[in-house]
C-alpha positions in Angstrom: 76.4 90.1 100.0 74.2 91.8 102.5 70.6 92.3 102.1 69.4 95.9 103.2 66.0 97.4 103.5 65.5 101.1 104.2 62.5 102.7 105.9 61.4 106.0 107.5 61.2 108.2 104.3 58.3 110.5 103.7 57.0 114.0 103.2 58.1 116.8 105.6 58.1 120.5 105.7 61.3 122.5 105.5 62.8 122.7 108.9 61.4 119.4 109.9 63.1 116.1 110.8 63.1 112.4 109.7 64.9 109.4 110.8 65.9 106.8 108.3 66.6 103.2 109.2 68.4 100.5 107.2 67.9 96.9 108.4 70.5 94.3 107.2 70.7 90.6 106.9 72.8 88.0 105.2 76.2 88.9 106.4 77.7 89.8 109.8 76.7 93.4 110.2 79.6 94.5 112.2 82.1 93.2 109.6 81.5 96.1 107.1 81.3 99.9 107.1 77.9 101.5 106.1 77.0 104.6 104.1 74.0 106.6 103.1 73.8 108.0 99.7 71.0 110.0 97.9 69.9 110.6 94.4 67.7 113.6 93.2 65.9 113.4 89.9 68.3 114.1 87.0 71.3 114.1 89.3 74.1 111.6 90.1 74.0 109.6 93.2 75.9 111.4 96.0 77.5 110.4 99.2 75.7 111.7 102.3 77.3 110.0 105.4 79.3 107.0 106.4 80.2 105.1 109.6 83.0 102.7 110.5 82.3 99.0 111.6 82.4 99.9 115.4 80.5 103.2 114.9 83.4 105.2 116.4 84.1 107.1 113.2 81.6 109.0 111.1 82.0 111.2 108.1 79.7 113.4 106.2 79.1 115.4 103.0 79.6 119.2 103.6 76.1 119.8 102.6 74.6 117.8 105.5 77.4 118.3 108.1 75.8 119.6 111.3 72.4 118.6 110.3 72.4 114.9 109.7 73.7 112.2 112.1 74.6 108.7 111.1 74.7 106.0 113.7 74.5 102.1 114.0 73.4 99.5 116.4 75.4 96.3 115.7 73.2 94.4 118.1 70.1 95.1 115.9 71.9 95.0 112.5 70.6 98.4 111.8 72.1 101.8 110.6 70.3 105.0 111.0 70.3 108.5 109.5 68.9 111.2 111.6 68.0 114.2 109.4 67.3 117.6 111.1 66.7 121.1 109.7 65.6 119.5 106.3 65.8 121.7 103.3 64.0 121.3 99.9 67.3 120.6 98.5 67.5 117.4 100.6 64.7 115.9 98.5 65.9 112.6 97.0 65.8 108.9 97.2 68.0 107.8 100.0 69.9 104.7 99.8 72.0 102.7 102.4 74.9 100.6 101.3 77.6 98.3 102.7 81.3 98.4 102.0 84.5 96.4 103.1 86.2 99.7 104.0 85.3 103.4 104.6 84.6 105.3 101.3 82.7 108.3 99.9 82.6 106.6 96.6 79.5 104.7 95.5 81.6 102.1 93.5 83.3 101.1 96.7 80.0 99.8 98.1 78.8 96.4 97.0 75.5 95.9 98.6 72.6 98.4 98.2 69.0 98.8 99.5 66.1 99.6 97.3 65.9 103.3 98.5 63.3 105.4 100.4 61.8 108.6 99.1 62.4 111.8 101.2 60.5 114.9 100.1 61.0 118.3 101.7 58.3 120.8 100.9 59.1 124.7 101.2 
């Protein structure tokens, strides 16, 4: 399994931006697809964005489409989530995860980071 470490979370005002990073080790980064999920208090973990092994294909939850962008740098073993036009509803702990094939289902991912808190104030 891969080891994943997220960073870049914090407190931001509505309308602001944050960029999350997820550094990986322990497995060939380019051999698996990556995803970002989030979990708000009292809610289930939900899919946010995913990216293919090469980075050529990306997919998003409808709630973030047009505002968030997922990307990856295979040379740096890192995946990113650029979040723009943030809304209070985006407040959650954000997790990156690795999977063998593209999926929006959390149970398809077998390696997870510890999460990073994103708080958007109104």
